[in-house]
C-alpha positions as CSV (number, residue, x, y, z in Angstrom):
1,X,-83.3,-37.9,-76.3
2,X,-82.2,-34.5,-75.0
3,X,-82.2,-31.4,-77.2
4,X,-80.0,-28.4,-76.8
5,X,-80.3,-25.0,-78.4
6,X,-77.5,-24.3,-80.9
7,X,-75.9,-21.5,-79.0
8,X,-78.1,-18.4,-79.0
9,X,-80.0,-19.5,-82.2
10,X,-83.5,-20.9,-81.9
11,X,-82.5,-24.3,-83.4
12,X,-82.6,-27.3,-81.2
13,X,-80.4,-30.2,-82.0
14,X,-80.3,-33.7,-80.4
15,X,-77.4,-33.9,-78.0
16,X,-76.2,-37.0,-80.0
17,X,-76.2,-36.8,-83.8
18,X,-75.0,-39.0,-86.7
19,X,-72.3,-38.3,-89.2
20,X,-70.9,-39.9,-92.3
21,X,-67.2,-39.0,-92.3
22,X,-65.1,-42.0,-93.4
23,X,-68.0,-44.5,-92.9
24,X,-70.5,-43.7,-95.7
25,X,-69.5,-45.3,-99.1
26,X,-66.1,-46.4,-97.7
27,X,-67.4,-48.7,-94.9
28,X,-71.2,-48.6,-95.3
29,X,-73.4,-49.4,-98.3
30,X,-77.0,-48.1,-98.7
31,X,-78.6,-50.9,-96.7
32,X,-76.5,-50.5,-93.6
33,X,-76.5,-46.7,-93.8
34,X,-80.3,-46.9,-94.0
35,X,-80.5,-49.2,-91.0
36,X,-78.1,-47.0,-88.9
37,X,-79.8,-43.7,-89.8
38,X,-83.1,-45.4,-89.0
39,X,-81.9,-46.4,-85.5
40,X,-80.6,-42.9,-84.9
41,X,-83.8,-41.2,-86.0
42,X,-86.0,-43.6,-84.0
43,X,-83.9,-42.8,-80.9
44,X,-84.6,-39.0,-81.4
45,X,-81.5,-38.0,-83.4
46,X,-82.4,-35.0,-85.5
47,X,-79.1,-34.0,-87.0
48,X,-77.2,-35.8,-89.8
49,X,-73.8,-34.4,-90.7
50,X,-72.1,-34.5,-94.1
51,X,-69.6,-32.6,-96.4
52,X,-68.7,-32.3,-100.0
53,X,-65.3,-33.8,-99.5
54,X,-66.5,-37.0,-97.8
55,X,-65.8,-39.8,-100.3
56,X,-65.7,-37.1,-103.0
57,X,-69.4,-36.4,-102.9
58,X,-70.5,-40.1,-102.7
59,X,-71.3,-39.8,-99.0
60,X,-73.8,-37.0,-99.7
61,X,-75.4,-39.1,-102.5
62,X,-75.7,-42.1,-100.3
63,X,-77.3,-40.0,-97.5
64,X,-79.6,-38.4,-100.1
65,X,-80.8,-41.9,-101.3
66,X,-81.5,-43.0,-97.7
67,X,-83.4,-39.8,-96.9
68,X,-85.5,-40.2,-100.1
69,X,-86.2,-43.8,-99.2
70,X,-87.1,-43.0,-95.6
71,X,-89.7,-40.4,-96.5
72,X,-89.3,-38.8,-93.1
73,X,-91.0,-35.4,-92.6
74,X,-88.4,-32.9,-93.8
75,X,-89.3,-30.6,-90.9
76,X,-88.4,-33.3,-88.3
77,X,-84.6,-33.5,-89.0
78,X,-81.6,-31.3,-89.9
79,X,-78.9,-31.9,-92.4
80,X,-75.5,-30.2,-93.0
81,X,-72.9,-29.9,-95.6
82,X,-69.5,-28.4,-95.5
83,X,-67.5,-26.6,-98.2
84,X,-63.8,-26.0,-98.6
85,X,-61.7,-28.8,-100.1
86,X,-64.0,-29.5,-103.1
87,X,-64.8,-33.0,-104.2
88,X,-62.6,-33.5,-107.3
89,X,-59.6,-34.5,-105.2
90,X,-56.1,-33.7,-106.7
91,X,-57.9,-32.5,-109.9
92,X,-59.5,-29.6,-108.1
93,X,-59.2,-26.4,-110.2
94,X,-58.6,-23.2,-108.2
95,X,-62.3,-22.3,-108.5
96,X,-63.4,-25.7,-107.1
97,X,-62.1,-25.3,-103.6
98,X,-61.8,-22.7,-100.8
99,X,-64.3,-20.1,-99.6
100,X,-64.7,-17.8,-102.6
101,X,-68.3,-16.8,-103.3
102,X,-68.1,-18.9,-106.5
103,X,-67.1,-22.1,-104.7
104,X,-69.4,-21.6,-101.7
105,X,-72.5,-21.0,-103.9
106,X,-71.7,-23.9,-106.3
107,X,-70.8,-26.3,-103.5
108,X,-74.1,-25.5,-101.9
109,X,-76.0,-26.2,-105.1
110,X,-74.0,-29.5,-105.6
111,X,-74.7,-30.6,-102.1
112,X,-78.5,-30.0,-102.6
113,X,-78.4,-32.0,-105.8
114,X,-76.5,-34.9,-104.3
115,X,-78.7,-35.1,-101.2
116,X,-81.9,-34.4,-103.2
117,X,-82.9,-31.6,-100.8
118,X,-84.3,-28.1,-101.3
119,X,-82.3,-26.5,-98.6
120,X,-79.5,-27.3,-96.0
121,X,-80.2,-26.6,-92.3
122,X,-76.5,-26.0,-91.6
123,X,-73.8,-25.1,-94.0
124,X,-70.2,-25.0,-92.7
125,X,-67.0,-23.4,-93.9
126,X,-65.0,-26.6,-93.5
127,X,-61.7,-24.7,-92.8
128,X,-60.7,-21.0,-92.8
129,X,-59.4,-19.6,-96.1
130,X,-56.7,-17.0,-95.6
131,X,-56.9,-16.1,-99.3
132,X,-60.5,-14.9,-99.3
133,X,-61.6,-11.6,-97.6
134,X,-63.8,-12.3,-94.5
135,X,-66.5,-10.0,-95.8
136,X,-66.9,-12.1,-99.0
137,X,-67.5,-15.2,-96.9
138,X,-70.0,-13.5,-94.6
139,X,-71.8,-11.8,-97.5
140,X,-72.0,-15.1,-99.4
141,X,-73.5,-17.0,-96.5
142,X,-76.0,-14.2,-95.8
143,X,-77.1,-14.3,-99.5
144,X,-77.6,-18.1,-99.3
145,X,-79.7,-17.6,-96.2
146,X,-81.8,-14.9,-97.9
147,X,-82.3,-17.2,-100.9
148,X,-83.6,-20.0,-98.6
149,X,-80.8,-22.4,-99.6
150,X,-79.4,-22.6,-96.1
151,X,-80.9,-21.8,-92.7
152,X,-77.8,-21.4,-90.5
153,X,-74.2,-21.2,-91.3
154,X,-71.1,-22.2,-89.3
155,X,-67.4,-22.7,-89.2
156,X,-65.3,-25.8,-88.7
157,X,-61.8,-25.7,-87.0
158,X,-61.6,-21.9,-87.2
159,X,-59.6,-20.0,-84.6
160,X,-61.4,-17.9,-82.0
161,X,-59.9,-14.8,-83.7
162,X,-61.3,-15.8,-87.1
163,X,-64.8,-16.4,-85.7
164,X,-64.7,-13.0,-83.9
165,X,-63.7,-11.4,-87.2
166,X,-66.6,-13.0,-89.0
167,X,-69.0,-11.7,-86.3
168,X,-67.4,-8.2,-86.6
169,X,-68.0,-8.2,-90.3
170,X,-71.6,-9.4,-89.8
171,X,-72.2,-6.6,-87.3
172,X,-70.7,-4.0,-89.6
173,X,-72.9,-4.8,-92.6
174,X,-76.0,-6.0,-90.6
175,X,-75.6,-9.5,-91.8
176,X,-76.1,-12.9,-90.2
177,X,-72.9,-14.2,-88.6
178,X,-71.9,-17.9,-88.0
179,X,-74.0,-19.5,-85.2
180,X,-72.2,-22.8,-84.9
181,X,-68.6,-24.2,-84.9
182,X,-67.6,-27.8,-85.6
183,X,-64.4,-28.5,-83.7
184,X,-62.8,-31.8,-82.8
185,X,-63.4,-32.5,-79.1
186,X,-62.6,-35.6,-77.1
187,X,-60.5,-36.6,-74.0
188,X,-57.3,-36.1,-76.0
189,X,-58.3,-32.9,-77.7
190,X,-59.6,-30.3,-75.3
191,X,-57.8,-27.0,-75.7
192,X,-60.1,-25.2,-78.2
193,X,-63.4,-26.1,-76.5
194,X,-62.2,-25.6,-73.0
195,X,-60.0,-22.6,-73.4
196,X,-59.8,-20.8,-76.8
197,X,-63.6,-20.6,-77.4
198,X,-64.7,-19.7,-73.8
199,X,-65.0,-16.0,-74.7
200,X,-67.0,-16.9,-77.9
201,X,-69.4,-19.1,-75.9
202,X,-69.9,-16.3,-73.4
203,X,-70.0,-13.2,-75.6
204,X,-71.5,-14.5,-78.9
205,X,-73.2,-17.7,-77.9
206,X,-71.9,-20.1,-80.6
207,X,-73.3,-23.6,-80.7
208,X,-71.0,-26.6,-81.4
209,X,-71.4,-29.8,-83.4
210,X,-68.3,-31.6,-82.1
211,X,-66.6,-34.4,-84.2
212,X,-64.5,-37.4,-83.2
213,X,-65.8,-37.8,-79.6
214,X,-64.0,-41.2,-79.6
215,X,-60.7,-39.9,-81.1
216,X,-61.2,-42.0,-84.3
217,X,-61.9,-45.0,-82.2
218,X,-58.9,-44.8,-79.9
219,X,-61.2,-44.1,-76.9
220,X,-63.2,-47.3,-77.5
221,X,-60.2,-49.4,-76.4
222,X,-60.3,-51.4,-79.7
223,X,-56.7,-50.4,-80.5
224,X,-55.3,-51.5,-77.2
225,X,-53.9,-54.6,-78.7
226,X,-53.1,-53.5,-82.3
227,X,-55.2,-52.3,-85.2
228,X,-58.3,-54.5,-86.1
229,X,-58.7,-55.2,-89.8
230,X,-62.2,-53.7,-90.1
231,X,-61.3,-50.4,-88.4
232,X,-60.9,-47.0,-90.1
233,X,-57.2,-46.9,-89.3
234,X,-56.7,-49.8,-91.7
235,X,-58.5,-48.2,-94.6
236,X,-56.1,-47.2,-97.4
237,X,-55.6,-43.5,-97.4
238,X,-56.3,-43.2,-93.6
239,X,-52.8,-44.3,-92.5
240,X,-52.2,-40.8,-91.1
241,X,-54.7,-41.7,-88.3
242,X,-52.3,-44.2,-86.8
243,X,-49.5,-41.8,-85.6
244,X,-47.9,-44.9,-84.2
245,X,-45.5,-43.3,-81.7
246,X,-48.0,-40.9,-80.2
247,X,-50.7,-43.6,-80.0
248,X,-48.6,-45.7,-77.7
249,X,-48.7,-43.2,-74.8
250,X,-52.4,-42.6,-75.5
251,X,-53.3,-46.3,-75.4
252,X,-51.7,-46.6,-71.9
253,X,-54.1,-43.8,-70.8
254,X,-57.1,-45.5,-72.4
255,X,-56.2,-48.7,-70.6
256,X,-56.2,-46.8,-67.3
257,X,-59.5,-45.1,-68.2
258,X,-61.1,-48.6,-68.4
259,X,-61.0,-48.8,-64.6
260,X,-63.4,-45.8,-64.5
261,X,-65.8,-47.3,-67.1
262,X,-65.7,-50.7,-65.3
263,X,-66.5,-49.0,-62.0
264,X,-69.5,-47.3,-63.6
265,X,-70.6,-50.6,-65.2
266,X,-70.2,-49.3,-68.7
267,X,-67.7,-49.4,-71.6
268,X,-65.0,-46.9,-72.7
269,X,-66.9,-45.7,-75.8
270,X,-70.1,-44.8,-73.8
271,X,-68.0,-43.2,-71.1
272,X,-66.0,-41.1,-73.6
273,X,-69.1,-39.8,-75.4
274,X,-70.9,-39.1,-72.0
275,X,-67.9,-37.1,-70.9
276,X,-68.1,-34.9,-74.1
277,X,-71.8,-34.1,-73.7
278,X,-71.3,-33.4,-70.0
279,X,-69.8,-30.1,-71.3
280,X,-72.7,-27.6,-71.6
281,X,-71.0,-25.9,-74.5
282,X,-71.4,-29.0,-76.6
283,X,-74.7,-28.7,-78.5
284,X,-74.3,-32.1,-80.1
285,X,-71.7,-34.8,-80.4
286,X,-71.5,-36.5,-83.8
287,X,-71.4,-40.3,-83.7
288,X,-69.9,-42.3,-86.6
289,X,-70.8,-45.8,-85.7
290,X,-70.6,-48.5,-88.4
291,X,-72.5,-51.3,-86.6
292,X,-75.9,-51.5,-85.0
293,X,-74.5,-52.6,-81.6
294,X,-71.9,-49.7,-81.7
295,X,-74.6,-47.1,-82.4
296,X,-77.0,-48.4,-79.7
297,X,-74.1,-48.5,-77.2
298,X,-73.1,-44.9,-78.2
299,X,-76.6,-43.7,-77.7
300,X,-76.7,-45.0,-74.1
301,X,-74.2,-42.2,-73.3
302,X,-77.3,-40.1,-72.8
303,X,-78.2,-42.1,-69.7
304,X,-74.7,-42.1,-68.3
305,X,-73.6,-38.5,-68.5
306,X,-75.8,-37.2,-65.6
307,X,-73.9,-39.7,-63.4
308,X,-70.5,-38.2,-64.1
309,X,-70.1,-36.2,-60.9
310,X,-67.2,-33.9,-60.0
311,X,-65.3,-36.8,-58.3
312,X,-65.5,-39.0,-61.5
313,X,-64.5,-36.0,-63.7
314,X,-61.5,-35.3,-61.5
315,X,-60.5,-39.0,-61.7
316,X,-60.7,-38.9,-65.5
317,X,-58.6,-35.7,-65.6
318,X,-55.9,-37.2,-63.4
319,X,-55.7,-40.3,-65.7
320,X,-55.8,-38.4,-69.0
321,X,-53.7,-35.4,-68.0
322,X,-55.2,-33.4,-70.9
323,X,-57.1,-30.7,-69.0
324,X,-56.0,-27.3,-70.4
325,X,-54.5,-24.8,-67.9
326,X,-56.7,-21.8,-68.0
327,X,-55.1,-18.3,-67.7
328,X,-55.7,-16.5,-64.4
329,X,-58.5,-14.0,-64.6
């Protein structure tokens, strides 16, 4: 396993990590989650990602049971939670969601209880909240760090401007600002990582824990001939993932991309993950595999990414046509 420093922080995360979105509770029971987290850990993965909203808290409970059962040394791995949507679903009261001090503090306590932990290594603001003053968010996160309940805090899907504002507030009050952002990043979704955040990477040194490196499975090629019954796109409540019309054009690109993976003697999934971690601004790519074979295949991206030279990267860009056009300096 390779480890990268999370931006300018001192924390080192495994370049591949394991997350529970969609899969835990909905697709995986305790036994399979235990097996997959074990494989990840044995391969050097030291970051496990979670959030209050995943399966309405059940995902965190499941991960907590696995961690308790594994009895791994707590100092050998890192765990995250994220707060914003709450976990009550449509029944959320106004105080049970968003980034108010009340919700952030209570959501942190609830995550610790569910995961049976004394502290969270990473705690994310799962989305920006336009209704809460930025200084309240930054102060709250700083207090949680001082209390030893969280070690680092981050943002997820915030704009570059919002992240800069959080850092300005932190500087003004001599507080600890966010040290990591969790954006979507894959061959279809590149603009934030490769354009919007460049100044932040350069000036502030934010780390990133990127999600959906396989574009919800699209980049594995498994949707090339329709939607398989056991995939996440067929789970009730996740129909929005289909975006049928948009997907058709994307699938054509995935089919062309297969020529590159064939040439490299690998598969689409491994190639797509390797492509993500070839970006030095990616601290870690979160894997969401539901099967042992998938996870082992995904982990092999580590051996592949050093082989992606400039010629192969150019070929991928010409097939995908998703490379952002950077402004002239």
